[in-house]
C-alpha positions, 0 to 999 in steps of 0.5 A: 540495506538490510534484509528487512527493508519494509520493516525499516520503512515502517519503524518509527522513532519516538519524539514524544507525545504522539510525535514520531520520526521515520526514514524513507529510503530512496527505494520506496519511490516512484521516480524521484518522489516517495510512493503513496502506498509506502507513506500510507503504510508509515501512517498506519504504523504510527496509528497502531504504535500510538494507540498501543503506547497510550493504551489504558489499563481498563481498555488494553489493545488486543494484540490482533488489532491492525489498521483496518482502513486508512483514508489518506489525502495527499497534500504534497509529494515529499522526497526520500529522507526523514519525515515527521509523523504526528498521531492523535487518538480520536476514539478508543473503543473495544472493537473500533478505534480511530487515530488521525495521522499527519506526515510532514517533511521539513514542516510541510504537510504531505499526507493527512490520514484517518486510520481505523483500527480493529481486529481483521477477519480471520474466519470463513466468510459468509459470501465471496464473489468471484474475481478476475484474479481467481484465474491468475496463478497464485505465483508468477507464471512462466511468462510473467515479467519479473521486475528485475533491475533491467526491466523497463519499469524498474527504472521508475518503480524503485520499490522493486529493490525492496520487495519482489514484483512481477508483472502479468505481461498479458495485462500490461499492454503498454509494455508491448506498445499497445493499448487495451482495457485500463486493467493491470495485474501483477504479483508482489511479495515482501522479502522473507525477513519482512514476511515472517513478521505479521505486523510488517506483512500486514503493512506491506499488504496495505502498501500493495493497495497502491502498487500497480502502474497507473492503468492510464498507461494501457490507454497510451496516457503516460506520465505522473498520475498524482494520487489525491485521495486513497482509501485502503481496507485491510480485510484480513492478514495475508498468508505467507506467499505471493500476493496477487494484485489487480488495478482497474478503472471504469472512467478515465475522465479528462482530468480525473480517474478512479483506480481500484486495487484488489489483492488476494493472498496465496490462499485466494482470500481477499486481503486488501481492497482500495480505491483512489482518486487520481489525476490524468497525466498531463 
């Protein structure tokens, strides 16, 4: 493995006319299957690549353009390995463009995503509402649980082999055999070689919109919680440093639950927001 594993994940090989191939290393998995947020990052990378490579002379792509919103439907759970990606530009605009992306493996569609591209916010916001994450230290606290190889979650969350992850133990009640509110907080950071590349850092931030353990675990409900639909917004490019992440839910139904992620960068700015519809583990 290189020192820039997330760049490797989101690097595409052109196969001609909107077709690309990518290789998903086994570290980007939850259990045996590819992590949903990682596939979303690959789809976002393909959309940006296709929009840029097919740019028209009278409508060039601003270098500041990034995937602003990725709305993905998950059709199958692929294994790590090679995947095929097809990107189709649906709208090319001066402020907003839209690209459809399908990720498949061995001819079986796995993800269909609609990717909206534009220039993220960079200036001071007009209004920001306070958030629970404002009270979480910008870097992992002394009592945080680093997700190293011997951490119980690392046996399932293999992503910790390709980035730095740390869990706020006070929110992850399931780690202490207890139950509590469906809310989990943690810190995430790409490795230095991934962080120093702005495009890769933005894609990593998009991936963290699906990084936390299912909040159902805090209610004593364990097992695979398959994501059916996930929409992630990149509000601004992240500043270097740790990302603070919180996942929460308001309704855990008998079959379905929603899970929201909010991600702050090291400056305290909101960089990612996401919502997914997932299934209660059986």
